[in-house]
C-alpha positions as CSV (number, residue, x, y, z in Angstrom):
1,M,-3.5,-80.6,-1.7
2,N,-7.0,-81.2,-0.1
3,P,-8.8,-83.3,-3.0
4,R,-12.0,-81.5,-2.0
5,D,-10.3,-78.1,-3.0
6,P,-12.2,-76.3,-5.7
7,R,-9.5,-76.5,-7.8
8,W,-9.9,-80.2,-7.9
9,A,-13.5,-79.7,-8.5
10,E,-12.7,-78.0,-12.0
11,I,-10.5,-80.6,-12.8
12,D,-13.2,-83.4,-12.1
13,E,-15.6,-81.1,-14.4
14,L,-13.3,-80.8,-17.3
15,Q,-12.3,-84.5,-17.2
16,R,-16.1,-85.6,-17.0
17,G,-16.8,-82.9,-19.8
18,A,-13.9,-84.3,-22.1
19,V,-15.1,-87.6,-21.8
20,E,-18.5,-87.2,-22.6
21,Q,-17.5,-85.4,-25.8
22,V,-15.1,-87.9,-27.2
23,R,-17.7,-90.4,-26.3
24,R,-20.4,-89.0,-28.2
25,R,-18.0,-88.3,-30.9
26,A,-16.7,-91.8,-31.1
27,E,-20.5,-93.6,-31.1
28,A,-20.8,-91.3,-34.2
29,F,-17.6,-92.7,-36.0
30,W,-19.0,-96.3,-34.9
31,R,-22.6,-95.5,-36.6
32,E,-20.8,-94.3,-39.7
33,Y,-18.2,-97.4,-40.0
34,E,-21.8,-99.8,-39.7
35,R,-23.2,-98.6,-43.0
36,D,-19.8,-98.6,-44.6
37,R,-17.1,-101.1,-43.2
38,D,-14.2,-99.7,-45.0
39,Q,-11.3,-100.8,-43.6
40,G,-9.1,-98.1,-44.9
41,V,-11.1,-95.5,-43.1
42,L,-11.0,-97.8,-39.8
43,A,-7.3,-98.1,-40.4
44,A,-7.1,-94.0,-40.6
45,W,-9.3,-93.8,-37.2
46,F,-6.6,-95.7,-35.2
47,V,-3.6,-93.6,-36.6
48,P,-4.0,-90.3,-34.5
49,R,-4.5,-92.9,-31.5
50,C,-1.2,-95.0,-32.3
51,W,0.9,-91.7,-32.9
52,R,-0.3,-90.5,-29.3
53,E,1.0,-93.3,-27.8
54,I,4.8,-93.0,-29.0
55,D,4.5,-89.2,-28.0
56,Y,3.4,-90.2,-24.8
57,V,6.8,-92.7,-24.7
58,F,8.8,-89.8,-25.9
59,M,7.1,-87.2,-23.5
60,L,7.5,-89.6,-20.2
61,G,11.4,-90.5,-21.1
62,E,11.9,-86.7,-20.9
63,V,10.0,-85.9,-17.9
64,I,12.0,-88.7,-16.2
65,R,15.6,-87.3,-17.8
66,R,14.5,-83.7,-17.1
67,Y,12.6,-84.1,-13.7
68,G,12.8,-87.4,-12.4
69,L,15.2,-87.3,-9.3
70,G,13.0,-84.6,-8.2
71,F,10.5,-87.3,-7.5
72,E,10.4,-90.4,-5.4
73,R,12.0,-93.7,-6.3
74,K,9.0,-95.3,-6.8
75,H,7.5,-92.5,-8.7
76,I,10.2,-92.7,-11.3
77,T,9.7,-96.4,-11.5
78,A,5.6,-95.7,-12.1
79,L,6.5,-93.3,-14.5
80,S,8.9,-95.7,-15.9
81,R,6.6,-98.5,-15.8
82,Q,3.9,-96.4,-18.0
83,L,6.6,-95.4,-20.5
84,H,6.8,-99.2,-21.3
85,D,3.1,-99.5,-21.5
86,E,3.0,-97.0,-23.9
87,A,5.6,-98.4,-26.2
88,E,3.9,-101.6,-26.0
89,H,0.6,-99.6,-27.2
90,Y,2.6,-98.1,-30.3
91,E,3.6,-101.5,-31.3
92,A,-0.2,-103.1,-30.9
93,V,-1.8,-100.3,-32.1
94,G,0.6,-100.2,-35.4
95,R,0.1,-103.5,-35.9
96,I,-3.8,-103.3,-36.2
97,I,-3.4,-100.6,-38.3
98,E,-1.1,-102.6,-40.6
99,L,-3.7,-105.5,-40.2
100,L,-6.4,-103.1,-42.0
101,G,-4.0,-102.1,-44.9
102,G,-3.0,-98.5,-43.1
103,A,0.5,-97.6,-42.7
104,V,1.7,-96.4,-39.3
105,P,2.5,-92.8,-38.1
106,V,5.9,-92.1,-37.7
107,E,5.5,-88.4,-37.2
108,P,2.6,-86.3,-36.0
109,P,-0.4,-86.4,-38.2
110,A,-2.1,-83.3,-38.8
111,S,-4.7,-83.6,-36.4
112,A,-2.4,-84.7,-33.5
113,R,-0.3,-81.7,-34.3
114,V,-1.5,-79.2,-32.1
115,W,-2.1,-81.8,-29.3
116,S,1.7,-82.7,-29.5
117,T,3.0,-79.0,-29.7
118,F,1.0,-78.5,-26.6
119,L,1.9,-81.3,-24.8
120,W,5.7,-80.4,-25.4
121,E,5.5,-77.0,-24.3
122,S,3.3,-77.6,-21.3
123,L,6.6,-80.1,-20.3
124,D,8.9,-77.1,-21.1
125,R,7.2,-75.1,-19.0
126,H,6.9,-77.0,-15.6
127,R,7.8,-80.5,-14.2
128,L,3.8,-81.4,-13.8
129,G,2.8,-79.4,-17.1
130,A,2.9,-82.3,-19.5
131,I,1.8,-85.2,-16.7
132,A,-1.2,-82.5,-16.1
133,A,-2.1,-82.4,-20.2
134,W,-1.5,-86.1,-20.5
135,N,-3.8,-86.9,-17.3
136,M,-6.5,-84.7,-19.3
137,S,-5.6,-86.3,-22.6
138,E,-5.9,-89.7,-21.3
139,T,-8.8,-89.5,-19.3
140,A,-10.5,-88.3,-22.3
141,A,-9.6,-91.1,-24.1
142,T,-11.2,-93.7,-21.7
143,G,-14.6,-92.3,-23.7
144,T,-13.3,-94.4,-26.4
145,L,-12.0,-97.5,-24.9
146,D,-15.0,-99.6,-24.0
147,G,-17.1,-98.7,-27.7
148,I,-13.4,-99.7,-29.4
149,V,-13.7,-103.3,-27.5
150,E,-17.2,-103.5,-28.5
151,A,-17.3,-102.7,-32.0
152,G,-14.3,-105.2,-32.1
153,R,-16.8,-108.0,-30.9
154,R,-19.4,-106.8,-33.3
155,Y,-17.4,-106.5,-36.2
156,D,-15.3,-109.6,-35.7
157,L,-11.8,-107.9,-35.3
158,P,-10.6,-110.2,-33.1
159,E,-7.0,-108.4,-32.8
160,V,-8.9,-105.0,-32.0
161,V,-10.5,-106.7,-28.7
162,R,-7.2,-108.5,-27.7
163,V,-5.4,-105.4,-28.0
164,Y,-7.9,-102.9,-26.5
165,E,-8.9,-105.1,-23.3
166,G,-5.2,-104.8,-22.6
167,I,-4.8,-100.9,-23.0
168,V,-8.3,-100.4,-21.0
169,K,-6.7,-101.8,-17.8
170,E,-3.3,-100.4,-18.3
171,E,-5.3,-96.8,-19.0
172,R,-6.5,-97.2,-15.1
173,F,-3.2,-97.5,-14.1
174,H,-1.9,-94.5,-16.2
175,V,-4.7,-92.3,-15.3
176,G,-4.2,-93.0,-11.7
177,L,-0.8,-92.3,-11.6
178,G,-1.0,-88.9,-13.3
179,R,-3.8,-88.1,-10.7
180,L,-1.5,-89.1,-7.9
181,M,1.6,-86.9,-9.3
182,I,-0.4,-84.0,-9.5
183,E,-1.5,-84.8,-5.8
184,R,1.7,-85.4,-4.5
185,Y,3.5,-82.2,-6.2
186,A,1.4,-79.7,-6.8
187,V,2.2,-77.7,-3.6
188,T,2.5,-73.8,-4.6
189,D,0.0,-71.8,-6.4
190,E,2.6,-71.5,-9.3
191,D,2.4,-75.3,-9.6
192,W,-1.5,-75.4,-9.6
193,D,-1.4,-72.6,-11.9
194,E,0.7,-74.6,-14.7
195,V,-1.2,-77.8,-13.9
196,L,-4.4,-75.8,-14.9
197,R,-3.4,-74.0,-17.6
198,A,-2.2,-77.2,-19.2
199,M,-5.6,-79.1,-18.1
200,R,-7.5,-76.3,-19.7
201,G,-5.8,-76.7,-22.9
202,I,-5.5,-79.6,-23.7
203,A,-9.2,-80.1,-22.8
204,A,-10.0,-77.3,-25.5
205,I,-8.0,-79.7,-28.2
206,V,-8.6,-82.9,-27.4
207,L,-11.7,-83.5,-29.1
208,E,-10.3,-83.5,-32.7
209,S,-7.1,-85.3,-31.6
210,H,-9.0,-87.9,-30.3
211,T,-11.8,-88.4,-32.8
212,A,-10.0,-87.9,-36.3
213,V,-10.0,-90.2,-39.0
214,E,-6.1,-89.7,-40.3
215,V,-4.2,-91.0,-43.6
216,P,-0.4,-90.3,-41.9
217,L,1.7,-88.5,-44.3
């Protein structure tokens, strides 16, 4: 697929818009936190982020199980590397939540349920469906990452800084891998219909899921 194809232009525009919306909402959260500095609220803010990490683990494992042998071996390896990264992110963000006095989610919090349902429906529909949805979602999440690191320094939260400096580096690989998979395996019009459906759908969902303050059930 030619990157200059208008379908890529739509994807790029969707991603730019999602990143900017998420960044603005995250900046508003940190302004509120500046006034109160309630660690319980901060722990709750990390809850949906933590859930997405483990949901990505489950999703990537199922993508590999169902569809992996239809991909090149090096791409199975790359997806497996991301799965491992996401598991480590779940552990690390969970540790932040516990240090702040919160509880690590073991089921989708309310703000992530629509997001999670859409992700799994996309996986069922097409081998690139969940990959496309995850790529849009992870790209949108980059709108929060630098702000989290900066806030961790500003509010003397060294574990937040340490964890998210590592996540920032690994997200570059994850976002690039998603795009590479779409470029390599979206061949037919049907493939592209499913990719665009997934990306449009998750872009409409992502703002609430990526900026919620959530106490797990």
